[in-house]
N, C-alpha and C positions, 0 to 999 in steps of 0.2 A: 392754648391756646390756652387758657378757664375762662370760660362763661362767669361772670358776672349775676353772684345769686340775690333775687329779694333779700333784704336782713328781715329777719322779724322780729316784732317788738316783743320789753321784756314776759311780760302778758302773756303772748302767744304764744313764745320760746314754752316758756312755766307750761300754757296750755297742753299745749304738742306733747311737748315731753308727757307730761300727768296721764290719760289716753292713752300714747301708744304703748306708755310699763303694765299701764291697770289690762291692757290688748292680752300683752305677750303674759302677761298672769293669767289669763281668763281662757283664752283658747292656741298657746304658746307663742315662739318667735311667731315659724314662719306661716302660723291661718292669720296672727295678730297683726304681723304687716300684707300676706293677703287680702283680712277687713277693709283696713285705713286704706288703703287706698283706688280698694275697684270701685264703685259707683255705686250705691243701696237706692232705687227708689222711697223701697217704706224712711228712709233718711233725711232725700230731697237729696244728694248731690256723696263726694264720697270724706267719710269721716275723720281724715285729718282735715279738709280741707275745712269741715265744720267745724272741727275744734280750736285751731288756729281764724275764724272767722269771731266767734266771740262764749261769751259762759253758757251762750245760752244753745250751742252748735257742744260747746263742752258738755250738756247736760244732757242732752241728746242724744249724744252718744256712749256719754256713758250708761245711761239707759237701757239701751239696746242691747250694753254687753252685761248689765244687772241680768238684763231677762236671757241674754243665752248660760250665764251662769247661776243662773237662780228662778230657772220654770216655771211657772203657775202651776202649781198643784189640782192634778186634776184630785176631784173629790172623792174618795169610797162609796164603791155602790155598797147598799149593804143586804 
């Protein structure tokens, strides 16, 4: 018998799907699954939980993915 899962609100499900798709685009499928499900001290938890919880969590996770995709440029020394 299958355990009953907690049903997400439409907004939480949308945030989860959007953030997961972004992670897959930035990291690739396997790395995205690992990233979304592993605890990250710098984010304060698992990204999947953060995006489900709130828009602020989604923004935090998307910011972390942006940093991975577009690391801050290192100034060129002349």
